[in-house]
N, C-alpha and C positions, 0 to 999 in steps of 0.2 A: 297398258296390264301385267308385260311381260315382269315390271318390274314390285307388284302387290303381287303379280302368286314366288316371282324370289325372297320377298321379302315374307309372306306366310309362312314361308318352307324354310328358314332358317332358325335353330337351333337354339338361341345362342346356350340355357342352358346344358345342353349337350357338353359343348368349351368345357364353363365351365370345375364339371362335373368331371369328363377330362382329366382335364390339367390335376382337382384335385384327387381324381386316384392313381396316376401320374407321381405326385408329389409326396404321395400315401408313401409310396413301395421305392420311392428317393432315398426316402428320408430315413424310413424305417431300415433302406437297408444302412443306409450311410452314419448314423443313429447307434441300429445295437448292440453294437461293438461296445456301449459306454452302457450298456441294457434297457436304456432311452426305446419308446414307439414316438412314431408317429405324433399318438397322443398327449402325449406327455409334454415335447419338443415344443411348440408353443405356448404350453404355462412354461417350463419354463426361460427359454429366451427373455418373458416379459419378468421375471425375476435374476434375469445378467442385467435389461433394461435398469430396472430398477430391485433395488434388494433391499426387504422390508416389508414393502408395498402390504396392504391387507389383502386376506381372497377375496373380500367383494368389488376389492379395485381391479386385482384381477378380473376377476365375471364379465364389470362395465369393460371392462376397454376391451377384450376379446370378444363382448358378445354371445358369453354363455352361460348356460342357466349353473346356479351356487352348487346341488347335488352332483355337474358334472366336476366340475372347481373341485370341491372336493372332495371328489375321488379320485381324480387326476395328481391331485397335490400329493393323499395318503401316497400313490403308490410312490411316491417324487423322495417323498419321505422315506415308506419301509423300504429306501434303493436308499439314503444318506446324500441322496443330492440339493434336500434340503432343508429344516427345523420348519415347526411350524411353533410362534408363542403367542402366548394370550396378553388382548391390546388390555398395557395395564391397568389405560384411560374408561376402556370395554369392551369389556369383560368378555361380552359373544362375540368377540370379533379375532381374530389368527392372525397375526402378520407371520410373514414370508419372508426365510433371509438362504443365504446360499452356505455347503456348507463348501468346507475342502477338497475335496471332493469331487462336486462342481466345479468348484477355482478351477481344478485342475484343468479341468478339459471344454474351458469358457473357450477361447481358440478355436476348437475344435471344436464347435458347435453350433456357429458363428459363419464355418469355413466350408457346411454347409449348407447353408441360410444359402448365403454368397453363391457356392459353383450351382445350389436350383434355378434362386436371382441367375445367375450366366445361365442356363442353361434354358429356359422362358424366353430371354429376350437377343439373345446371338443372332436372330434375322431379325429383328426390328433396328431400325436406325434406333438414335437415339430419342431422335421427336418423335418416331411412332410406341417410342418406350416408358416416354416423360406422357405421353398420349392413354395409355394403356391400364396407363397407375393414377394417371387421374377423374378415368372413367370408370376403373371400375370402382378408385373412390367412392365417385359419387354415387354410384344402381345401390353399393354397401351402404350409407350415407341412406340412399333413399329407400329402403326398406325400413320397416320397424315391427315386425311377428316374431 
């Protein structure tokens, strides 16, 4: 009974929420010097990973709706980090490209990601870190809302 009761009182979402909030604070603090917010951070990372990807692919990869993606990319474009170009084969689609300004800070942005990953995993063994990564991926892949 004690195990059942303890299990009922565990709220995994509470910890996920805390990680999200703490991550946003950390990332905002670190990338604000470049004029980027945590809300734009992950979109810029996706373009770093594959320059020239279209907006819809970015939305699908991040599991974020198209409107939110369009707004985040518009802000990155206004700030001079990306350019959006109509796809020559599909005029309804925009391809997203890095500007020189974004390329100049690429390593700094990836350093922020590495620092955050280090912070959240520093108390874990390598095996625990791998298990956490696999479990979180499994949970995310299982939720389709």
